[in-house]
Structures are given as structure tokens and as C-alpha cells.
C-alpha positions as CSV (number, residue, x, y, z in Angstrom):
1,M,-136.8,-36.4,47.8
2,A,-137.4,-32.7,48.4
3,A,-138.6,-33.4,52.0
4,A,-135.4,-35.3,52.7
5,G,-133.3,-32.4,51.3
6,L,-135.3,-29.9,53.5
7,L,-134.6,-32.1,56.6
8,L,-130.9,-32.2,55.8
9,L,-130.9,-28.4,55.4
10,L,-132.7,-27.9,58.8
11,A,-130.3,-30.4,60.4
12,A,-127.3,-28.4,59.1
13,L,-128.8,-25.2,60.5
14,S,-129.5,-26.7,64.0
15,P,-127.6,-25.2,67.0
16,A,-125.6,-28.4,67.4
17,A,-124.4,-28.4,63.8
18,L,-123.6,-24.7,64.0
19,G,-121.6,-25.4,67.2
20,R,-119.6,-28.0,65.2
21,G,-119.1,-25.6,62.4
22,E,-117.4,-23.1,64.8
23,Q,-114.7,-25.7,65.4
24,R,-112.0,-26.0,62.9
25,G,-112.1,-28.8,60.3
26,A,-109.9,-31.9,60.7
27,P,-106.3,-31.1,61.9
28,G,-103.7,-30.8,59.2
29,R,-100.8,-32.4,60.9
30,I,-100.3,-34.5,64.0
31,A,-96.9,-35.4,65.6
32,V,-96.4,-38.5,67.6
33,V,-93.2,-38.5,69.7
34,G,-91.9,-42.0,70.0
35,G,-92.3,-45.1,67.9
36,G,-92.7,-47.8,70.6
37,I,-95.9,-49.7,71.2
38,G,-97.5,-46.6,72.7
39,G,-96.5,-44.3,69.8
40,S,-97.3,-46.8,67.0
41,A,-100.7,-47.6,68.5
42,A,-101.4,-43.9,68.9
43,A,-100.7,-43.3,65.2
44,Y,-103.0,-46.2,64.4
45,F,-105.9,-45.0,66.5
46,L,-105.4,-41.4,65.5
47,R,-105.7,-42.4,61.8
48,Q,-108.9,-44.4,62.7
49,K,-110.5,-41.4,64.3
50,F,-109.3,-38.4,62.2
51,G,-109.4,-40.2,58.8
52,R,-107.2,-40.2,55.8
53,G,-106.8,-36.5,55.2
54,V,-104.6,-35.9,58.3
55,R,-100.8,-36.0,58.0
56,I,-99.4,-38.1,60.9
57,E,-95.6,-38.0,61.6
58,V,-93.9,-40.3,64.1
59,L,-90.7,-38.9,65.5
60,E,-88.4,-41.6,66.7
61,R,-84.7,-41.2,67.6
62,E,-83.8,-44.9,67.4
63,A,-85.5,-48.0,65.9
64,V,-89.2,-48.3,65.7
65,G,-90.3,-50.6,68.6
66,G,-88.9,-48.7,71.5
67,R,-88.7,-51.0,74.5
68,L,-89.8,-53.9,72.3
69,A,-86.6,-55.1,70.7
70,T,-84.7,-58.2,69.8
71,L,-81.1,-59.0,70.3
72,E,-79.1,-61.4,68.2
73,V,-77.4,-64.4,69.9
74,E,-75.6,-67.1,67.9
75,G,-77.4,-65.9,64.7
76,E,-80.9,-66.0,66.2
77,G,-83.1,-63.2,67.5
78,Y,-84.4,-63.1,71.1
79,E,-86.8,-60.8,72.9
80,A,-84.7,-58.3,74.9
81,G,-87.6,-56.0,75.9
82,G,-91.3,-56.6,76.5
83,S,-91.6,-60.4,76.1
84,I,-94.9,-61.9,77.1
85,L,-98.6,-61.0,76.7
86,H,-101.6,-62.1,78.7
87,P,-104.6,-63.9,77.0
88,L,-106.8,-61.0,78.0
89,N,-104.7,-58.4,76.3
90,L,-107.4,-57.6,73.8
91,H,-105.8,-54.7,72.0
92,M,-102.6,-56.6,71.3
93,K,-104.6,-59.6,70.2
94,H,-106.6,-57.4,67.8
95,F,-103.3,-55.9,66.4
96,V,-101.8,-59.3,65.7
97,K,-105.0,-60.4,63.9
98,E,-105.4,-57.2,62.0
99,L,-101.8,-57.1,60.9
100,G,-101.7,-60.7,59.8
101,L,-99.1,-61.7,62.4
102,S,-98.9,-65.0,64.3
103,A,-99.3,-65.5,68.0
104,A,-97.2,-68.2,69.6
105,P,-97.5,-69.7,73.1
106,V,-94.7,-69.0,75.5
107,S,-92.9,-72.2,75.9
108,G,-93.1,-73.5,79.5
109,S,-90.4,-75.2,81.5
110,L,-90.2,-76.4,85.0
111,A,-89.7,-73.5,87.5
112,G,-87.9,-73.3,90.8
113,I,-87.9,-70.5,93.5
114,Y,-84.5,-70.0,95.0
115,N,-83.8,-68.0,98.2
116,G,-80.0,-67.8,97.9
117,E,-79.5,-71.0,100.0
118,E,-82.0,-73.5,98.6
119,F,-85.0,-74.0,96.5
120,V,-88.1,-73.2,98.6
121,F,-90.4,-74.5,95.8
122,E,-89.7,-76.9,93.0
123,E,-92.2,-77.4,90.2
124,S,-93.0,-80.9,89.1
125,S,-94.0,-82.1,85.7
126,W,-97.1,-83.6,87.3
127,Y,-100.0,-81.2,87.8
128,I,-101.5,-83.0,90.8
129,I,-98.1,-83.1,92.6
130,N,-97.8,-79.3,92.1
131,V,-101.2,-78.7,93.6
132,L,-100.4,-80.9,96.6
133,K,-97.0,-79.1,97.0
134,L,-98.6,-75.7,96.9
135,L,-101.4,-76.7,99.4
136,W,-98.8,-78.2,101.7
137,R,-96.5,-75.2,101.8
138,Y,-98.9,-72.2,101.3
139,G,-102.4,-73.6,102.2
140,L,-105.2,-71.9,100.1
141,N,-103.1,-68.8,99.4
142,P,-102.4,-69.7,95.7
143,L,-106.2,-70.3,95.0
144,R,-107.1,-67.1,96.9
145,M,-104.5,-65.1,94.9
146,Y,-105.9,-66.4,91.6
147,M,-109.4,-65.3,92.7
148,W,-108.1,-61.9,94.0
149,V,-106.3,-61.2,90.8
150,E,-109.3,-62.3,88.7
151,D,-111.5,-59.8,90.5
152,I,-109.1,-57.0,89.7
153,L,-108.8,-58.1,86.1
154,D,-112.6,-58.3,85.7
155,K,-112.9,-54.7,86.8
156,F,-110.0,-53.5,84.6
157,M,-111.5,-55.3,81.5
158,R,-114.3,-52.7,81.6
159,I,-111.9,-50.4,79.7
160,Y,-112.5,-52.3,76.5
161,R,-116.2,-51.7,76.7
162,Y,-115.7,-47.9,77.2
163,Q,-113.1,-47.7,74.4
164,T,-115.3,-49.7,72.0
165,H,-118.0,-47.0,72.4
166,D,-115.4,-44.2,72.1
167,Y,-115.5,-43.0,75.7
168,T,-112.3,-41.5,77.0
169,F,-110.8,-40.0,80.2
170,S,-108.8,-36.8,80.7
171,S,-106.6,-38.2,83.5
172,N,-105.2,-41.6,84.5
173,E,-106.8,-41.3,87.9
174,R,-110.3,-40.8,86.4
175,L,-109.7,-43.7,84.1
176,L,-108.7,-46.0,87.0
177,H,-111.5,-44.7,89.3
178,A,-114.1,-45.4,86.6
179,L,-112.9,-49.0,86.4
180,G,-112.3,-49.9,90.0
181,G,-113.5,-47.1,92.1
182,N,-111.7,-46.4,95.4
183,D,-110.3,-49.9,95.4
184,F,-108.0,-49.1,92.5
185,T,-107.1,-45.7,94.0
186,R,-106.2,-47.4,97.2
187,M,-104.0,-49.9,95.4
188,L,-101.9,-47.1,93.9
189,N,-101.4,-45.7,97.4
190,Q,-100.1,-48.8,99.1
191,T,-97.5,-51.5,98.4
192,I,-98.5,-54.9,97.1
193,D,-97.1,-56.2,100.4
194,E,-99.6,-54.0,102.3
195,A,-102.5,-54.8,100.0
196,M,-102.0,-58.5,100.2
197,Q,-101.4,-58.5,104.0
198,K,-104.7,-56.6,104.3
199,A,-106.3,-59.3,102.2
200,S,-104.9,-61.9,104.7
201,F,-102.3,-63.5,102.5
202,S,-99.4,-65.1,104.5
203,H,-95.9,-63.6,104.9
204,K,-94.4,-66.8,103.6
205,F,-96.5,-66.8,100.4
206,I,-95.8,-63.0,99.8
207,N,-92.1,-63.5,100.3
208,E,-91.7,-66.8,98.4
209,V,-94.2,-66.4,95.5
210,V,-95.3,-62.8,95.1
211,C,-91.8,-61.2,95.6
212,P,-90.0,-63.4,93.0
213,T,-92.7,-62.5,90.5
214,M,-92.2,-58.8,91.1
215,R,-88.4,-59.2,90.9
216,D,-88.8,-61.0,87.5
217,Y,-91.3,-58.7,86.0
218,Y,-90.3,-55.3,87.3
219,G,-86.9,-55.8,88.9
220,Q,-88.3,-54.6,92.2
221,G,-89.7,-56.3,95.3
222,V,-93.0,-56.1,97.2
223,N,-92.6,-52.4,97.8
224,I,-94.1,-51.6,94.4
225,N,-97.7,-50.3,94.3
226,G,-100.5,-52.8,94.7
227,F,-102.0,-52.2,91.2
228,V,-98.8,-52.9,89.3
229,G,-98.2,-55.9,91.6
230,A,-101.6,-57.3,90.7
231,V,-100.7,-56.9,87.0
232,S,-97.5,-58.8,87.6
233,L,-99.4,-61.7,89.3
234,A,-101.8,-61.8,86.3
235,G,-98.7,-62.4,84.2
236,A,-97.9,-65.5,86.2
237,E,-101.0,-67.3,84.8
238,S,-101.2,-69.8,82.0
239,G,-102.0,-69.0,78.4
240,L,-99.2,-66.5,77.9
241,W,-98.2,-65.7,74.4
242,S,-96.0,-63.5,72.2
243,V,-95.6,-62.6,68.6
244,K,-93.8,-64.9,66.2
245,G,-90.9,-63.1,64.7
246,G,-90.7,-60.6,67.6
247,N,-93.2,-58.4,69.5
248,K,-91.7,-55.3,67.8
249,L,-93.4,-56.4,64.5
250,V,-96.6,-55.1,66.0
251,C,-95.0,-51.6,66.1
252,T,-93.8,-51.6,62.5
253,G,-97.1,-53.1,61.4
254,L,-99.2,-50.4,63.2
255,I,-97.2,-47.6,61.7
256,Y,-97.5,-49.1,58.3
257,A,-101.3,-49.5,58.8
258,S,-101.6,-45.9,60.0
259,K,-99.8,-44.6,56.9
260,A,-97.8,-42.4,59.2
261,E,-94.4,-41.0,58.1
262,V,-91.5,-42.0,60.4
263,I,-89.0,-39.2,60.9
264,S,-85.7,-40.3,62.4
265,G,-84.8,-37.6,64.9
266,T,-84.5,-36.7,68.6
267,V,-87.1,-34.2,69.8
268,L,-85.4,-31.3,71.6
269,S,-88.2,-28.9,72.3
270,I,-91.9,-28.1,71.9
271,E,-93.3,-24.6,71.9
272,P,-96.8,-23.2,71.4
273,K,-97.1,-20.8,68.4
274,T,-100.0,-18.6,67.2
275,R,-100.2,-18.0,63.4
276,P,-102.8,-15.9,61.5
277,R,-105.2,-17.7,59.1
278,S,-106.0,-16.4,55.7
279,T,-109.5,-15.6,57.2
280,G,-107.7,-13.4,59.8
281,D,-108.5,-15.7,62.8
282,P,-105.4,-16.9,64.7
283,V,-104.6,-20.6,64.8
284,N,-102.7,-22.3,67.7
285,L,-100.0,-24.7,66.7
286,Y,-97.0,-26.4,68.3
287,Q,-93.5,-25.9,67.0
288,V,-91.6,-29.2,67.4
289,T,-87.8,-28.9,67.1
290,Y,-85.8,-32.1,66.5
291,N,-82.3,-33.2,65.7
292,T,-81.7,-35.3,62.6
293,M,-78.6,-36.7,60.9
294,A,-78.9,-33.5,58.7
295,G,-78.9,-31.2,61.7
296,V,-81.5,-29.4,63.8
297,T,-84.9,-28.8,62.1
298,G,-88.5,-28.7,63.0
299,D,-92.1,-28.3,62.0
300,T,-95.5,-27.1,63.3
301,Y,-98.4,-29.4,64.2
302,D,-102.0,-29.0,65.3
303,I,-101.8,-31.8,67.8
304,V,-98.8,-33.4,69.5
305,V,-99.0,-36.8,71.3
306,I,-95.9,-37.7,73.4
307,A,-95.4,-41.4,73.6
308,A,-92.0,-41.6,75.2
309,P,-91.2,-41.4,78.9
310,L,-90.6,-37.7,79.9
311,N,-87.4,-38.5,81.8
312,S,-84.1,-36.6,81.3
313,K,-82.4,-39.9,80.5
314,I,-85.0,-41.1,78.0
315,A,-86.8,-38.3,76.3
316,N,-85.3,-35.0,77.5
317,I,-87.7,-32.5,75.9
318,T,-87.8,-28.8,76.8
319,F,-91.2,-27.2,76.9
320,K,-90.8,-23.5,75.9
321,N,-93.1,-20.6,76.7
322,F,-96.0,-22.6,78.0
323,N,-98.5,-20.7,80.3
324,P,-99.0,-22.3,82.7
325,P,-95.7,-24.2,82.5
326,V,-95.7,-27.9,81.7
327,P,-94.9,-29.7,84.9
328,E,-91.4,-31.3,85.3
329,F,-91.2,-35.0,85.4
330,S,-88.4,-36.0,87.8
331,S,-89.6,-39.4,88.9
332,P,-87.0,-42.0,88.0
333,Y,-87.1,-45.1,85.8
334,H,-85.7,-48.4,87.1
335,Q,-82.7,-49.8,85.5
336,I,-82.8,-53.5,84.5
337,I,-79.9,-55.4,82.8
338,V,-80.8,-58.2,80.4
339,T,-77.9,-60.7,79.8
340,F,-78.2,-63.4,77.2
341,V,-75.7,-66.3,77.8
342,H,-75.2,-69.1,75.4
343,G,-73.8,-71.8,77.7
344,R,-74.3,-74.5,80.3
345,L,-75.7,-73.7,83.7
346,N,-73.6,-74.5,86.7
347,T,-76.1,-76.4,88.7
348,S,-73.9,-76.7,91.8
349,F,-74.4,-72.9,92.3
350,F,-78.0,-73.7,93.0
351,G,-77.1,-76.7,95.3
352,Y,-77.4,-79.5,92.7
353,R,-74.0,-81.2,92.6
354,D,-75.5,-83.8,90.2
355,P,-76.5,-82.0,87.0
356,S,-78.6,-84.8,85.8
357,A,-81.0,-84.2,88.7
358,F,-81.5,-80.6,87.8
359,R,-84.6,-80.0,85.6
360,F,-85.5,-76.3,86.0
361,G,-85.6,-74.1,82.9
362,A,-86.8,-71.0,84.9
363,I,-85.4,-69.9,88.2
364,F,-87.0,-67.1,90.3
365,T,-85.4,-65.6,93.3
366,T,-86.6,-64.2,96.7
367,E,-85.2,-61.0,98.3
368,N,-81.6,-61.7,99.4
369,P,-78.7,-59.3,99.5
370,K,-76.3,-62.1,98.5
371,L,-78.2,-62.7,95.2
372,F,-77.0,-60.8,92.2
373,I,-79.7,-61.9,89.8
374,N,-83.5,-61.4,89.8
375,S,-84.3,-64.4,87.6
376,L,-83.0,-66.5,84.7
377,G,-84.5,-68.9,82.3
378,V,-84.0,-70.8,79.0
379,V,-85.4,-68.8,76.0
380,S,-86.4,-69.7,72.5
381,P,-85.7,-67.6,69.4
382,V,-88.4,-65.2,68.2
383,E,-88.8,-67.2,65.0
384,K,-89.2,-70.5,66.8
385,K,-91.4,-69.5,69.8
386,G,-93.0,-72.3,71.6
387,E,-90.3,-74.7,70.6
388,G,-88.8,-75.7,74.0
389,G,-87.6,-79.0,75.1
390,K,-83.9,-78.5,75.9
391,L,-82.7,-79.7,79.3
392,P,-81.3,-76.9,81.5
393,T,-77.9,-78.5,81.6
394,Q,-77.5,-78.7,77.8
395,L,-76.0,-75.9,75.7
396,A,-78.8,-73.3,75.6
397,V,-79.5,-69.6,75.6
398,W,-80.3,-68.3,79.0
399,K,-81.9,-64.9,79.7
400,V,-80.7,-63.4,83.0
401,F,-82.3,-60.3,84.7
402,S,-80.2,-58.3,87.1
403,G,-80.0,-54.9,88.6
404,E,-76.4,-54.4,87.7
405,A,-74.2,-55.7,84.9
406,L,-72.9,-59.2,85.6
407,T,-69.1,-59.5,86.2
408,K,-67.0,-62.2,84.7
409,E,-66.7,-63.8,88.2
410,Q,-70.5,-63.8,88.5
411,L,-71.0,-65.3,85.0
412,G,-68.4,-68.0,86.1
413,L,-70.4,-68.8,89.1
414,L,-73.7,-69.2,87.1
415,F,-72.4,-71.1,84.2
416,S,-70.0,-74.0,84.0
417,S,-69.1,-72.9,80.4
418,Y,-70.3,-70.3,77.9
419,D,-69.3,-69.1,74.5
420,S,-71.1,-65.9,74.0
421,V,-72.7,-63.1,76.2
422,K,-74.9,-60.3,75.0
423,V,-76.1,-57.5,77.3
424,K,-78.9,-54.9,77.0
425,K,-79.4,-52.2,79.5
426,W,-82.9,-50.7,79.9
427,L,-84.6,-48.0,81.9
428,A,-87.5,-50.3,81.4
429,Y,-90.1,-49.3,84.0
430,P,-90.8,-46.6,86.5
431,H,-89.2,-47.0,89.9
432,Y,-92.4,-47.7,91.9
433,S,-92.7,-46.1,95.3
434,P,-96.3,-45.7,96.5
435,P,-98.2,-43.5,97.1
436,E,-98.2,-43.1,93.4
437,K,-99.3,-40.1,91.4
438,C,-99.7,-40.5,87.7
439,P,-98.5,-37.6,85.5
440,P,-101.2,-35.8,83.5
441,I,-102.5,-36.9,80.1
442,V,-103.3,-33.3,79.0
443,L,-100.2,-31.2,79.2
444,H,-101.7,-28.3,77.2
445,D,-104.7,-27.6,75.0
446,K,-103.8,-30.1,72.3
447,L,-100.6,-31.7,73.8
448,Y,-101.1,-35.2,75.2
449,Y,-98.9,-37.5,77.2
450,L,-99.3,-41.3,77.1
451,N,-96.7,-42.6,79.5
452,G,-98.3,-41.4,82.7
453,I,-100.3,-44.6,82.8
454,E,-97.0,-46.5,83.5
455,W,-97.1,-45.2,87.0
456,A,-100.1,-47.4,87.5
457,A,-98.6,-50.3,85.7
458,S,-96.1,-50.7,82.8
459,A,-96.9,-53.3,80.1
460,M,-97.5,-53.5,76.4
461,E,-101.2,-53.6,76.8
462,M,-101.3,-50.6,79.2
463,S,-99.5,-48.6,76.5
464,A,-102.0,-49.7,73.9
465,I,-104.9,-48.7,76.2
466,A,-103.2,-45.3,76.9
467,A,-102.7,-44.8,73.2
468,K,-106.4,-45.3,72.4
469,N,-107.5,-43.2,75.3
470,A,-105.2,-40.3,74.1
471,A,-106.4,-40.7,70.5
472,L,-110.0,-40.5,71.6
473,L,-109.3,-37.6,73.9
474,A,-107.6,-35.7,71.2
475,Y,-110.5,-36.3,68.8
476,H,-113.3,-35.4,71.2
477,R,-111.5,-32.3,72.5
478,W,-110.8,-31.2,68.9
479,Y,-114.5,-31.5,68.0
480,G,-115.9,-30.4,71.3
481,N,-117.6,-33.8,72.2
482,A,-117.6,-33.1,76.0
483,E,-120.2,-35.8,76.6
484,M,-117.7,-38.5,75.6
485,I,-115.1,-37.5,78.2
486,D,-115.0,-38.3,81.9
487,Q,-118.5,-39.7,82.2
488,E,-119.3,-40.8,85.8
489,D,-120.9,-44.2,86.4
490,L,-120.2,-45.0,82.8
491,Y,-120.1,-48.8,83.4
492,E,-123.7,-48.8,84.7
493,K,-124.8,-46.6,81.8
494,L,-123.2,-48.9,79.2
495,K,-124.7,-52.0,80.8
496,T,-128.2,-50.6,80.7
497,E,-128.2,-48.4,77.6
498,L,-125.9,-50.2,75.1
């Protein structure tokens, strides 16, 4: 017993332990700006790492959930923001299980690809017929695309191994390079069109299959960067799911699990402050000023994590007296309009004069200046996900994506009759224009930014990955664990050592 005590004493006096002692104890207060999936996941992971003694406050100007939101149509809630998840989205799967939520498969319906004049591809309810149709029109391109995307996903999945073992990265470029090397870097610097042409995919396949997918997922064509394009194509696979009751339930659940306090307010400014300690040593803090219903107020924090897009139209935060200055983020976000219509589709608009012959519950579009929609499809309420079955010509709720608000004339063209229309405008994703440069994660000593990862790809799981990376980075930088940050050849080390 005495020997064990002596060993503990010697361990406490070792240089490594003394080095840890020089660092402050656990932080007293952490602010998370934004209560969407990135902010709520950040609060959850920060609590996991820093423990129960830290006070975590989530500053959110609107409802918790951010770009995960539901809209009520005819008394039922429908996903108006981030809607679907991939079967390999492991953080989101973990959250759903941990929070006691239910996953529901996304109900499938027959899809058609429309070019403004005709359907260039019409899905059949018979699998073998679909295979033959795809082979006839596109050759082996669909199979090659599946393999191409799988290779990219296999490399990207390495992030879960790194994060399981608490490794983190100080920039999005380092993170992506660790996963996919120069291949991922190249994909950020070229369009999905260029990347796929270089991989010998046909123009017809890119224009008729890849482009409609980009228009549906990101409201943009094949000029978006190759990496986000590959993420979109992964989302076209089977096994897609969402959260019963609404994906935003993950955000409220994570904040509850993190025991964070939600403060309803709009953050106006962040400023570094130096305050004396009782010991006489100075302590560096951040003064966060925010506007609440009661007026402008604020508080000081040891660590600040920003989990809202630093864009003047979304989170217009002033960074005061930083040396060097925090860089300005002027890159635009892309507007997307989501319109929910409770009505009957006008099938003749799509060339079907006989409504009984029309069977498509999802319509994707190619690039055509005449087209005023990106896509439209029948959707199920969040409480009844996976319950499809309505014919497209029956009274149903249709979700329409477009770049501009639909006029009454356009609604009249799309629908033979309708009784309610609900509209949600989003600055949903970055406006992609490669070559892409991701904003930094570390804005200042203990000031971190999650949303830079969106310039590689914007998705719920990407936000969760960025949240864990930032939480680990904040933790390791606080305690001086440099060996856990930006390790080169990490994948090979983990394969051999762990």
C-alpha cells in the first residue's frame, strides 16, 4: 500500500504531470453560438470531454434545431430543412439510439427525370426493368458511379476511427487530407463535372443523372465542387432514413443530454478580455454580447464555439479588438425555397394527358432555363414517416424545391387544384464555386468555428463530425495534448497500433 502511494507521489511530481499542472483547471464556462445540429452536437461532445463541472451555454436566436425544422401543413408536420440521412451517418445513428428516438426509413416512390420537354428516364416498379433501362441508356456508368462513390465514402469513413480514439485536426484541409490525401484536396478544387469527366463518365449520364441529383440536394448544378457532389450522389443510394417526429428532435435531445442552458438571444459581438486572477496571474476570456427580449446583455467565457454560418445574413457577429483580426467571411450562402402544396398534380404539365398513366411520386429535373423548379415529390408527415402509398394524382402534400418563390401562375401550371401552400426560404448551403477554400476552425486561441466544413460538404452528419472535431480540439488545446492534434499518417498508425 505504501509502495503504491510512493509511486503515485512520484507520478504526480513527474515533468509531464508538472506540465499539466501549469495549465489551468477545467474551464468554468463555455459558450456555443447556435443551436442547430452543429451547436447541439458540440454541446454534447464538450460535456463528454470536459465533464460535469463546466457550465455550457447555447446561444440561439430562434428555435433550437437551426436548419432542421418542420412546417405544419393541414395539421401535420413535415421536414422543411435537412430531411434525409445516409445509413453510414454513424454520429446521427448514435444520437438517435442514445436519445431513445426512432429511425424511420424514407418512403420510396417511383421517380422520373424531366428535362423540360420529356422524361429522359422513368423508373419502373420492377427492379430488373430498371437495371435494363439504365444499362440501355447509360451503359455501365451507374455501376461505375456506385463504385466511385463507395471508394470516396470508404476513405471518408476513417474519420470515425480517428474520433473514436480522440484524435482531432486544426483545419478542415488537414482533416480532409488525412482521410483522402491529395485526391480529396483535388476534389475541392474542381467541379463534380470535371471530376467525373476525368473519371470517364459520359456527358449524358452527368447531365441526366448527376445534375438532377445536385439540383435536388443543393439547388445547384454540376459546377459545385467534386467532394460535395460525391456526397450528394451517396445520398441517392438506398437505405436512407430520418427521425420519426422530425430530425430537429436530435438537437433538442442533445442539448438536454448535455445539460447545457439555452439562452434565447442574437450574438452581436465577441471580444477578447484579460482579467486578473486572485493569484495575480491574468486569465484570458471572451466577452460575448448578445441581444435578448430584455435588451442587450452579455457574459464572459473561457471557450467559445461558433456553430452558425458566419455570414452577414445569417450570423452577423462583430469580432472586436482581435490581434491578428479574425478574417472576414464574405462567401455567400445559396438560397433555396421550399414550397409545400396540398393538392393534385397537373400531369399534363409533364406531358401526361392521361393522369391515370402517371405514377411518379418524385420528379427530378435537368438544367433547363425554362424550368422554374429543381425537384418535387410527395412527402409523408414526420409522425408517419415511411407510410407512403398515395398515387401522385390523388390529393397529397408535395414538397417543391426552387431557386425563387413560385408565383400563382407557376403553381397553377404544376397543380390542377390545391387548397393550401406553405413556403420556407432558406440560406441553406454555401454557394459552391471551386476551387474551394474552407474557413479556419481556430479563429483565435480558444475561439473555434464549426461551419467551415460546409465548404467541403454541407449535411447533418458533416456538422456532427465538425462538432466532435471542434470539441476534441478545444479539449486538447486547453490541456496541451499536442500529440492528439494533426497527426500525419494517422490512419496507418491506427491500423497497426490500435
